[in-house]
C-alpha positions as CSV (number, residue, x, y, z in Angstrom):
1,M,-45.3,-20.4,-41.8
2,N,-48.3,-22.7,-42.0
3,I,-48.4,-23.7,-45.7
4,S,-51.4,-25.9,-45.0
5,S,-53.2,-22.8,-43.8
6,T,-52.1,-20.6,-46.6
7,M,-53.8,-20.7,-50.0
8,P,-52.4,-22.6,-53.0
9,L,-51.5,-19.3,-54.6
10,D,-49.3,-18.4,-51.6
11,F,-47.7,-21.7,-51.8
12,S,-46.8,-21.2,-55.5
13,S,-45.4,-17.8,-54.6
14,Y,-43.3,-19.3,-51.8
15,L,-41.9,-21.9,-54.2
16,L,-41.1,-19.2,-56.7
17,Y,-39.3,-17.1,-54.1
18,T,-37.3,-20.2,-53.0
19,L,-36.0,-20.8,-56.5
């Protein structure tokens, strides 16, 4: 996954899913 390409919102969701 390209976090840089994804939007900040997606990044936040990804972090939440990781937790």
